[in-house]
C-alpha positions as CSV (number, residue, x, y, z in Angstrom):
1,M,34.8,-2.9,3.5
2,K,34.2,0.0,6.1
3,E,31.4,-0.8,8.7
4,H,28.7,2.1,9.8
5,S,28.5,1.8,13.5
6,F,24.4,0.5,14.4
7,E,23.5,-0.9,17.5
8,Y,23.5,-4.8,17.2
9,N,20.0,-5.7,18.0
10,T,18.5,-3.1,15.8
11,F,19.7,-5.9,12.5
12,I,20.3,-3.1,10.5
13,G,23.6,-3.4,9.4
14,G,25.1,-0.6,7.1
15,W,28.9,-0.9,5.1
16,Y,31.0,1.7,2.4
17,I,30.6,0.7,-1.2
18,P,33.2,2.9,-3.2
19,E,32.2,6.1,-4.0
20,N,33.4,6.0,-7.8
21,V,30.7,3.1,-8.3
22,C,27.9,5.5,-6.6
23,D,29.0,8.2,-9.3
24,D,28.5,6.0,-12.1
25,L,25.1,5.1,-11.0
26,I,23.7,8.7,-10.7
27,K,25.4,9.1,-14.1
28,Y,23.8,5.9,-15.4
29,F,20.4,7.1,-14.3
30,I,20.5,11.0,-15.3
31,D,21.9,9.5,-18.9
32,N,18.8,7.2,-19.4
33,K,15.7,9.8,-18.6
34,A,13.4,7.9,-21.2
35,K,13.8,4.5,-18.8
36,H,12.4,7.1,-15.8
37,I,8.9,6.5,-14.2
38,S,7.2,8.2,-11.9
39,G,7.7,7.0,-8.0
40,Q,5.5,3.4,-7.3
41,S,4.4,2.7,-4.0
42,G,2.9,-0.4,-2.6
43,K,1.3,-2.6,-5.5
44,V,3.4,-2.5,-9.0
45,G,2.2,0.3,-11.0
46,N,0.4,2.4,-8.1
47,V,1.5,6.4,-8.2
48,N,0.7,8.4,-5.3
49,E,2.4,11.3,-4.9
50,E,1.2,12.1,-1.7
51,V,2.6,9.2,-0.2
52,K,5.8,8.8,-2.6
53,K,7.3,11.4,-4.8
54,C,10.0,10.6,-6.9
55,N,11.5,9.3,-10.2
56,E,13.0,6.4,-10.6
57,M,14.2,3.5,-12.9
58,Y,14.6,-0.4,-13.1
59,I,18.2,-1.6,-13.4
60,G,19.5,-5.0,-13.6
61,G,18.1,-8.7,-14.6
62,K,18.0,-8.9,-19.1
63,I,17.6,-5.1,-19.2
64,D,21.1,-4.9,-17.9
65,N,22.7,-8.2,-18.1
66,N,26.5,-7.3,-19.5
67,N,26.4,-3.5,-18.0
68,E,29.8,-2.7,-16.3
69,I,28.6,-0.2,-14.2
70,I,25.8,-2.1,-13.2
71,N,27.4,-5.7,-12.4
72,K,30.1,-3.4,-10.5
73,Y,27.2,-2.2,-8.0
74,F,26.0,-5.9,-7.7
75,K,29.3,-7.3,-7.3
76,N,30.0,-4.8,-4.1
77,L,26.1,-5.5,-3.3
78,C,27.1,-9.3,-2.6
79,Q,29.9,-8.1,-0.6
80,V,28.1,-6.2,1.8
81,L,25.5,-8.8,1.8
82,N,27.9,-11.0,2.6
83,L,29.2,-9.3,5.8
84,Y,25.9,-9.3,7.4
85,L,25.2,-12.7,6.9
86,K,28.3,-13.1,8.5
87,K,26.9,-10.6,11.6
88,Y,23.1,-11.9,11.4
89,D,24.1,-15.7,10.9
90,D,20.7,-16.6,11.1
91,A,19.5,-14.3,8.2
92,N,20.8,-17.4,6.3
93,K,19.1,-20.1,8.1
94,T,16.2,-19.7,5.9
95,E,14.9,-20.8,2.3
96,S,17.3,-19.9,-0.6
97,F,16.9,-16.3,-1.3
98,S,18.5,-13.9,-4.2
99,I,17.4,-10.7,-6.1
100,T,14.6,-11.7,-8.2
101,Q,12.7,-8.4,-8.9
102,L,14.0,-5.2,-10.7
103,V,16.7,-3.0,-8.3
104,K,15.7,0.2,-8.6
105,I,17.8,3.9,-8.7
106,Q,15.7,6.5,-7.2
107,H,15.9,10.3,-7.4
108,Y,14.1,12.8,-4.7
109,N,13.8,16.1,-5.5
110,P,14.5,18.5,-2.8
111,G,10.8,18.6,-0.7
112,D,10.0,15.1,-2.4
113,G,10.1,12.1,-0.4
114,Y,8.7,8.6,0.7
115,Y,6.7,10.1,3.3
116,G,4.6,7.6,5.5
117,Y,5.8,4.7,7.5
118,H,6.1,1.4,5.5
119,T,7.4,-1.9,5.3
120,E,8.6,-3.9,2.3
121,N,7.3,-7.2,3.0
122,D,3.4,-6.1,3.8
123,G,2.3,-9.4,2.7
124,F,0.9,-9.1,-0.2
125,G,1.9,-10.5,-3.9
126,I,5.3,-10.4,-4.9
127,N,6.1,-8.3,-1.6
128,R,5.4,-11.5,0.6
129,N,8.6,-13.1,-0.7
130,R,11.2,-10.4,0.3
131,H,13.0,-11.4,3.2
132,L,16.1,-8.5,3.0
133,V,16.1,-5.0,2.2
134,F,19.1,-3.2,0.4
135,M,19.5,0.6,-0.3
136,T,22.5,2.2,-0.9
137,Y,23.0,6.4,-0.9
138,L,24.3,7.5,-3.7
139,N,25.1,10.6,-2.5
140,D,25.9,12.7,0.5
141,V,22.5,14.8,2.0
142,N,23.3,16.9,4.9
143,E,19.9,18.4,5.3
144,G,17.7,15.4,6.3
145,G,17.8,12.9,3.5
146,G,18.3,9.5,6.2
147,T,16.2,6.7,6.8
148,E,13.9,6.9,9.7
149,F,13.5,3.7,11.6
150,K,10.3,3.7,14.0
151,Y,10.7,1.0,16.1
152,Q,14.7,1.2,15.9
153,K,14.1,4.8,17.4
154,L,16.8,5.2,15.1
155,I,18.1,7.6,12.1
156,S,20.0,5.9,9.8
157,P,22.2,9.2,7.7
158,A,22.5,9.7,4.0
159,K,26.4,9.4,3.0
160,K,27.7,8.1,-0.1
161,G,28.3,5.0,-0.4
162,L,26.5,3.6,3.0
163,T,24.9,0.8,1.9
164,L,22.4,-0.7,4.6
165,I,20.8,-4.6,4.7
166,W,17.9,-4.8,7.0
167,P,14.8,-7.2,7.6
168,A,11.8,-6.8,4.9
169,A,9.0,-7.3,8.3
170,W,7.1,-5.2,10.1
171,T,9.9,-5.0,12.8
172,H,11.6,-2.3,10.2
173,T,8.7,0.1,9.6
174,H,10.7,3.1,8.0
175,R,10.3,6.2,6.0
176,G,12.5,8.3,4.2
177,Q,13.4,11.4,5.8
178,V,12.8,14.7,3.6
179,S,15.6,17.1,2.4
180,K,13.5,20.7,1.7
181,T,17.0,21.7,0.1
182,Q,19.2,18.8,-1.4
183,H,18.7,16.3,-4.3
184,K,19.0,12.5,-2.8
185,Y,19.7,9.6,-4.8
186,I,19.6,5.9,-3.7
187,C,19.5,2.6,-5.1
188,T,17.3,-0.2,-3.7
189,G,16.0,-3.5,-4.0
190,W,15.1,-6.5,-1.9
191,Y,16.6,-10.3,-1.7
192,S,13.4,-12.5,-1.7
193,F,12.6,-16.0,-1.4
194,N,13.3,-18.5,-4.0
195,E,10.2,-20.2,-5.2
């Protein structure tokens, strides 16, 4: 799997999954409009379009237990996680962790975004168990569309197949770059500590 080069001390890892996996997820999203909801931020069910504006759909768990498209994504994601843990082995010297929350496919229209800086583990509710974040860019966005990491002073590019993993803590406060001209699709979720 091809690696995207980030500086080692950023604790951000990135590898490219196959593009056809991304195409299949976008098609799956488009074909399942009845499952779309407005983008949520913070507490479950919280919709505030001044903070985050997108359409999203949950995948994984019992919803898609035997879905070949979803299973293929998770198989590739597992490879990315293993590469991340090989690079940052102390991330694996913790309580056991797994994907315990449903994963989201998100679609941002031009001008939409997660506008403000935020962190994935803010200490509240189910968020407090989040250990690592993952995000896959499902399409290329050439004008904006990346992810800006505040303290690492870097912007990851929105390149099709690029799958990022990073720590969920405040050290990796981040926000999405808004594209005013292009659509953006991502798949994102968390590895959380098992209770």
